[in-house]
N, C-alpha and C positions, 0 to 999 in steps of 0.2 A: 131529548125529543124536541124541546123548544127550538134549539139551533137547527135541527133537521127540518122542522116545519117552516122556519123562517128562511133558510138557505135553499133547501131542496136538493142538496148534494151531499151524500154521505161521506165522500172522500174529503170534501172541504171541512166538514164537521170533525172528522178524525184528525185532520191537519191542525185545526184550531185547538183541539184537546191536547195534542202532543206539544204544541207551543205553550199551552197553559201549564203543562208539567214543569217547564223550565222557568216560569215566572215566580219571583220571590219578592217579598215585601222588604224593600231596602230603605233605610233611613238616610237622609242627607246629613251633612255635617251639622247644620243648624238643628235638625230634629234630634240627632244623637246627643247634643249638648244643650238641649232646650232648657233644662232646669238651671244650669249654670249661667246661661245667657240671660235668662229672665231675672235671676238673682242679681247679677252684676248691673243690669239695666235698672232694676228697681233701686238699688243703692245709689247708683250714679245720678239718676234723675232726681231722686228725693234729696240727695246731698246738695246738688246744684240748686234746687228749688229752695232749700233751707238757707243756703248762702245768699241767694238773691233776696229772700225775705228779710233776713237779718240786715243786709246792706241797705235795703230800702227803709227799714225802720231806723237805722242809725243815721242815715242821711236826712231823715225827717220828711222824706218824699213819699207820698202814697201810703199813709198809715194803714189804710184798709187793705191796700195791695200787699204790703209787707205782712200783715196779719194773715191774710188769705193764703199767701205763699207758705208761711210757716205752718199753718193748719193743714194745708195740702200735703206738706212734706211729712207730717207726723201721722197721717192716716195709716191704718193697718191694711188697707187694700193694696194688693200687689199689682205692680205694673208688669204686664206680660207682652214681650216683644214678639215672641214666637209661640206656637201652640204648646200647651203644657204636656207633660209626659202622659197624663191621664187621657187626654184627647188622642194622642198619638197611639197609645195602647188600644184604645177603643177602635180606631181606624184599622189597626193591624188585625184585631179580632174579626171585624167585619170582612176584611179582605180574605183572611184565612178561611172563614166560613164560606164565603162565596166561591173561593177556589176549590175547597173540598166538595162542595155541592156540584160544581161543574165537572170535577174529576169523577164523581160518582155516576155521572150520566154517560156511561160508556155504552157503545153499541156492540 
């Protein structure tokens, strides 16, 4: 009904609903592999940070910088480069709900 009142043309509304039937929630390569990408990124960044921190402490340059880098590398907080799978699953649920509501509004 909302589409009909906004558009004013029942044929256009029916065409939109038919196109909506063919729409699917598809994940990109990055989204399909989000957990793996985030894990690899987290390990790589923290590893590089740790190496830089240790190198700075060994060279005797920037003692507080080296200490800060080492502490930053040992935090439990995860580095996320792409959306986590929980966020992607939430978006998929919202999309499927919207799609089912739109499909239920048949004339």
